[in-house]
N, C-alpha and C positions, 0 to 999 in steps of 0.2 A: 381377276381370279388368281389364286396362288396354289402351288402344288405342294402337298404335304404327304409324307410317308409315315404310316402308323403300323407298327408290327409287320413291316414288309409289304403292306398294301398302300398303293399310291392313289390319291384322289385330288381333284381340283375343287376348291371351295372359295366362297366369297372372301375377299380381303376383310379383315376384322372379325372373322369367325374365330371361335375358341377351339382349342384342341378337343374339348368335349363335343362340340358341334360336329367337327369333322369325324370323330370316332363313331358317333351315332349314324352318320351317313354310311359308314362302312360296317354297320352292325357289330361294332366292337363295344362290349360292355365295360364301362368304367364305373366303379361304385361312387355314389353320391349320397349325401344326407342333407346338407344345408342348401344344396341347389334345388331350385324350383322353377319350372319353365315359365311361370307367370310372374316371377319376381326378379329384381335386380341381383347381380352377382354379389355374393357375400364372402365366399372363400373362408368360412369360419371353421369348418370341420377338418379339412385337409385330407379326407379319406380318398379324394379323387386324384392324388398326386401321381405324376408320370415322370419318366426320365426323358429329357430332351437333349439330343446331341449338342455339345458345345455349352451347355448350361452346367454350372458348378453344383447346383443343388436341384432337388426335385421341385417340380412346378405344379401348382393346382390346375388341373385341366379345365375346370369350369371358368377360370379367369384368365388363363394365359392365351394370348392371341397367336394364331398360326402365322408363319412367314414363309415366303417362297423357298422351297428346298428343305424345309424343316423335316427332321427325322425324329420320330417319337417311339418310345418303348413303354407299353402299358403294363407289362407283367415281368419285367426283369427281376433279378434277385434283389436288387436295391429297392425297387418299387414294392415287391412283395413283403420285404422286411419292414419297410416304413409303414405300409398299410396295416400290417399285423400289430405293430406297436401303437399306431394311432387308434385302432379298434380297441386294443386293451385299455388304453387311457379313457376312451369314451365309456367302455363297459364298467370301468372302476368307479364311475360316477353315476351309474344307472341301476336302478332297482330291477333285478333280474327275475322277479316273480312273474314270469311270462304266462304261466298257466291261468292266472286270474286277470290278466290284462285285457281290456276290451279291444285292443288292437293286435291281439296275438295272431290273427289270421293274415293281417296285411301290414304288420310293423316293418317299416323300411330298414330299421337297424337289424332286426332278426334276419331279414332277407339278405342284407349285405353280409352279415356274419356267416350265414349258410353258404352263400356263393363263394366267399373267400375261404371256405373250409376251416373256419376257426373252431378248434376243438380242444384247446388246452386251458389249463388253469391260469387264472390271472396272476401276474407277477406283482401287481400293485394292490395296496390295501383299498378296500371299499370306502368311499366317501359319499354317502347318500344324503341328499337334502331332505329335510323333513317339512311338515306343514301342509298336508293335503287339505284342499279347500273345496268343500261341498256346499258352500253357502248359496250358490246360484242355482235356480231351478232348471237351468239350461245346460251348464257346462261345469265339469269337474276339473280342477287343476291339481295335478300331482307332481310337485317339483322333484320327487325322487326318481322320476323317469325322464326328466328334461335333459337333453343332450346339448343345449346351448347353441342350437343351429341358427336361431334368430328368425325363423320363418314366421312364427306367430306375431312377432313385433312388426315385421315388415307388412304383413297383410292388414294388421290393425292400424298402423300408422299411415302407410302409403296408399293402400287400396281403399280402406274403409274410413280413414281419418278419424277414428274414435279415440285413439291415444290412451287406451286402457292398460297397456303393457309397457313396462319400463325395464331397462337393463341396468343392473347394479353390480358393482365390484369388477375385478379384472382377473384374468388368468383362470386358475382352477376355482377361484371363489366367485366367478361370474354366475349370476342368476337372473333369469327372466321372471319378473313378478309384477304385481300391481304397485302403483305409487304408494309410498309410505307404508308398505306392508299391509294395506287394507285388504279385506276379503273381496272377492269378485262382486258380490251383491252390493257392496258399498262403493264400488268403482264406477267410472263412466261407461263400463261395458254395456252394450245394447243387446247382448244375447244372440247376436246374429250367427255365431258358430263358424265364421270363416276361419278363425284361428284353429278350430278343430279340424277343418278341412286341410289346413296347411301343415299341421303338426305331423312329423314323420313317425312318431312313436305314440306312447300312451300318456304323454304329459298333459294333454288337453283332450278330454273325451266328453261325450254326451252324458248328461245326467240320466242315469238308467232308471226308468219307471216300470220296467217289465214285471217285476215281482208284485208291485202294487196292482197292476192290471190282472195278473194271474189270480190274486186274492179276490178281486171283484168278480171274475169269472166263476170262481168256486163258491161265491156267496149266493144269497137269495135275491140279490138285486137283478133287475133287468138291465143288461149291458147293451147300450145302444152306441154304435160307432158311426162316425162320419169320416169320409175318405177324401182328402184334398185332390184337386185335379192332377198335380204333378206326380202323385204317388203311383198312379197306374203307368206312368212312364219310367219310373226309377226303381220300383220294387223288384221287378224281374232282374234288372241289372245287379241289384244287391244280392240276389240269389244265384248269380253266376251266368246270367244270360247276356246277350249283346246289348250295349248301351242303346237306348231308344226302343227297346222291346216293349210293346204295349200288352198289358195283361189284366185289363179291367175285370173281366169275368172271373179269371182265376183268383184274383186277390180277394174277391167277395167269397168264393168257395173256401179259400184258405182261412179266412176270418171266421166263417161259420164252423169250420172244423176245429178251430181253436176254442170254440165255445161261446163266441160272441152272438148274442141273440138277434140283433137287428143291425143291418149295415145300410147306411144311407150315403148319398152322394153329395159332397160339399158343392159340386156344380150347382145344385139346387139353390143354395143360399148365395152363390156367386151371381146367379140370375137375379135373386132377390136384392142383392147389393146394387146391381145396376138399376133396378127399378127405383130404389130409394136414392141412390147417389145421382142418377140421371135427373130425377125430379128435383133434388136439392140444387143441382147445377142450374137447371132451367129457372128455378126460383131466384137464385142469386143473379142470374143474367137479367131477369125481368124486373127485379125489385131493388137493384143496386146493392147487392150483397158483396161481401169481401171476396175479391178476386186477386190472383187466380185461386180457384178451389183446387186443393191437393188431395189425392186419394189417401185412404186410411186403412188399406188392407194389410199392409206390412207392419207387424208390431215392432220389428227392429228399427224401421224408419220412424215410427211414431215415437219411440223412446229417444231416438237420436234428435228428433225435432224438439221434443220436450226438454232435452238437455242443452242443445246448442242453439236452438232457434225458438225460444219461448215467446218471443215477440210475434211469431208467425203462427201461433196455435189457432188463431181465428181463420187462417187460410185452410186448415184441415177440414175435410168433410167430417161431419158428425156421425157418419155411418160407422157402425161396428164392422169388424172384418167378417168375412163369410163364416169363419170358425165360430166367432162370438155370437153371430146371429143364430147359427144352428144350435149352439148351446142354450140360448135363451128360449128357442122354440121347443126344444126337447124337454126342458124342465117345466114348460108352461102348457102350450097348446097340445103337444103330443102326449104328455103325461096325463092331462085332463081327459083326452080322448080314450085313454086306457084305464081311466079311473084310478090313477096312481098318484101318490104324493111325490114331490120332487126328490125327497130323500130315498125313495124306493127305486129310483132310476140312476144308473151309473152312466154318465156322459163321457164318452171316449172319443178323442180325435186322433186320426192318423195323418201326420203332417210331414212335409219335407223340411221343416223349419224348426230350429232349436228355440227361436224367440217365441214361438207359439206356446211353449211351456211357461215362459214368463207371462205372456198375455193371459193365460188361463188363470193365473193367480192375482190379476189386477182386481182390487176390491170393487171397482165399479161394474165388473162383469159377474155380478151375483146379487142375491137379495135374500132376506129372511133367513140368514144364517147358512146359506149354501152358495157354492159357486156353480155357474152354468156349465163349466167344463171341469170334470173330476180328474181327468188325466189326459196327457198328450204323449203319444208315442211317435218318434221319428221313423222314417223308412228303415234306418239301420236297426232300430229296436224291434220293429215288426218282423223284419227278416230274421232276427235272432230268435224270436218266439216260434216262427214257422219252422226253423231248423231244429230247435230243441224239441218240438212236437213230432219230429220225424215225418213231416209232410213233404212229399215229393212234388214240388211246385210245378215242375215242367209238365207233369202228366195230369194235372187237375182239369176237370171240366169247367165250363163257364157257368156262372150263376148270376142272374140280374140283381141289381140293387133292390132293396125292399121299397114298398110303397108306404106312404104317399110322397116321401122325399127322395125317391130314387130317380126322379126325372130331371135331367139337366140338358142344357143346350151346348152347342159349339161355342157360344159366347162365354159360358161358364168355364168350359174346358181351357180356353186360351188364357185364363187367369194365371196359368202355370208359367207363362213366359213373360219376359219384359215387354211392355207395350200391350199386353193382352187385356188388362183392365180398360185401358184407353180405347182400344179397338172395340171391345164389347159395348162400352158406353156409347161410342159414336154410332154403332149400328142401331141402337135404340133411340138415342136423342134425335138422329136424323129423321127417322120415320115418325116419331111423335111430333116433331116440330113441323115437318113438311106435309105429313099425311100421305106421303108417297112411299112406295116400296123401293128399297135399295136394289139397284140392278146388280151391283158388284159389292159383296159383303167384305171383301178383303181390303183392309186399309194397310197396304204394304209399306207405306211411308213411316208407320210407327213400329215396324218389325225390325228384327236384327239385333246384333250385339254392339252396335255403336253406343258409346257410353252415354251420350246425350243426343237425343233426336228431337226435332221440332218440325211442325207442319201447320199449315192453315187449311182447314176443312170447310168448304161451303156447306152451310146448313140453312136452307131457305134463304132469307135476306141477310143472314149473319155469317160472317167468316170467323169460324171458331179457331182461335190460335191455341195450339196444344204443344206440350213438351213432355218428354219421357226421359227419366234417368234411372239407371240401375247401378248398384254399388254405391255405398255411402260417400265415397270420395267424389263421385260425379254428382250425387245429391247436394253435397256441400257447394260445389261450383255453381250449380243451378240456383240454389237458395240464396247464395251470396249475390248473384246477379239480380234475383227477384227483390231481395232486400234493398239493394242499391238502386232499384228502379231502372236498371239497364235493359231490361226486357219487359215485354208486355204479353201475358198469356191469359187465357180464360180458364184453362183446365190443365193440370199437371199430374202425371203419374210418377210415383217414386217407389222403387223396390229396394230393400236394403241389400239384397244379395246380388252379386254379379250374375247376369242372366235371368234374374227373377227367381221364382220358386223352384225351377228346375236346377238352380245353382244353390239351393238352400243348404244350410249347415248340417241338416239331418239326413241328407242324401248320401249315397255311396261317394267315396272320395272321387273328385272330378278332375278332369282336364278339359281344355276347350274343344278337343276332338269329340269327347263324349258329350259335351254340351251341345255341339252342333247336331248330333244324332237325336238328343233329347228334344231339341227345338223343332226339328223336322217332324217328330212324332206328335208333338202338340198340335201342329196344324193339320196333320193327317187325321187325328181324332176329330178335330173341328169339322173338316170336310165330310167325314163319314157319318156324322150325327144327323138325324132327320130334321131337327130344328136347330138353327144357328143364331137365333136372336132371343135375348132374354125375355122380351115382352111377349113372345109367342109360347112361353112355357105354360102349359095348361095347369100344371100343379101349382105354380105360383099364382096364377089368376084365381084358382079355387081358394087358396089360402087367404087372399085379400077379400074374397066374397064371404068366406065363412068366419074369418077371425080378425084380420088386420084392418079391414075397411078400405083404405086407399093409401098409396105411397105418401110418406111424410105426414100421415094423419096422427091422431092422438095415440092410438095403440102402437103404431109403428115407432113413434118417438120414444114411447115407454120401454119397448123391448129391443129395438133395433138400432138405436142411436146412443151415443155416449158423450163423455167429456174428457178433457185432458188435463195434465198436471205439469206445472212449471218445475222442472228438475234441475235447473241451472245451478242450484246451490251445491250440487255434487261436485262441481268444478272448483269450488272455493277451498 
């Protein structure tokens, strides 16, 4: 431990701590922009400079280590002057059209400027980068708002290993862009939205589809929405409540008040996915199919696999994601029940995931000139609509999901967390194979935020070897080991986003403390539901009886399964 004094307050901290670390323990605020708690130190922006006794120049507090006896000043005249100048330089390269910016409520640059009391005219001429990119269905890139902090590149390279972002030029000409100036849609981007989560300003934002949905609500079409498991965990947070607040009934009420006609629960098709995926896994085990079988629920992961591991596409389950399954059922089975044509129905998804917007546009997820999903809104976009409609979310009564697809189980609910798909599948596969009822439904060995988890689960006479990875950097490590035959698994779950769907790019901006609260709520929801196993879902059973026949049957394959595309050419 070393002793350091900051603004007259003395504290002992671990050797190797930074000045910023020590200041936080003393509740002393130091402005930061390029710093991110989940990323390595970059010290790009320099807004966090402080004065250290004995040092000739100001030092970046995010990178400068403390030493025993160090004395630090965070708001001396020298520091205040430097920060003001740095802020002016940053603002001179930043589009200040804050009124129309999607990040105007939580822009870190605006917050820093406000806290520093910045209220003067800029001394420097504006140099605004041009070339707004709206090519991606998931993400909008606006270089005019980029502050060159480097957080997007770090998360894309180091955490997700997608390498869709590059840094070009130096000094004031620095720009973070895509390789060779191509648009996002043509780049290796997998639409995961983790760059949006990392960006401190409005340089990277979610592609906003709210106006399109408003138009659908105002039209003569029947608007049918599905709501993903993670949304009931994160929507209240997006509307100002504590992270982890569960608001299932209130979100249904809010959507009805917005004018959405029917609200279904994606938990239903999560259960359906388990029936199809579990049957597929058992078939591969019995008939010598390609192993390990890898889950296919995460569209960001699917695109990543298509791009970087096209030789492993046969390992992917052929099951569509729960979103895609729901879209297919809404435009076929449900539309037919209502005596409506597919074009008379507007299929809307509420998702925690920006990649779901990309998935909805995949050509294989549609037929006869229409897509199964007409629009995808993220949690952030739905929150925006609720606010704009003047709905007081905290005071809303609870409303149940609509029938027949409003019934889900705890197994469907845990799809929202890393390891959840695996755990849900194991609950069903175990009972189908053994014919015995599981005494303990909690497979805790597949839970938690460890990047890669593995376990062996006894299922009758077979020891099923499983692995789970979340975040595409961890997925790459796992797939490299599988490709090299260094490991031997039967079943693998991969989620593109760190933490799984509760860490999706369309959720409120996260940190790992918030993530822990979200994860806890996922398992609370599972515990509180009357049914916790997918194969016990009575509505799913009825769907097979009335329409699908049986899992992995002809009708199921036609509507609920898909194929994949080799996209490795995008890297050339």
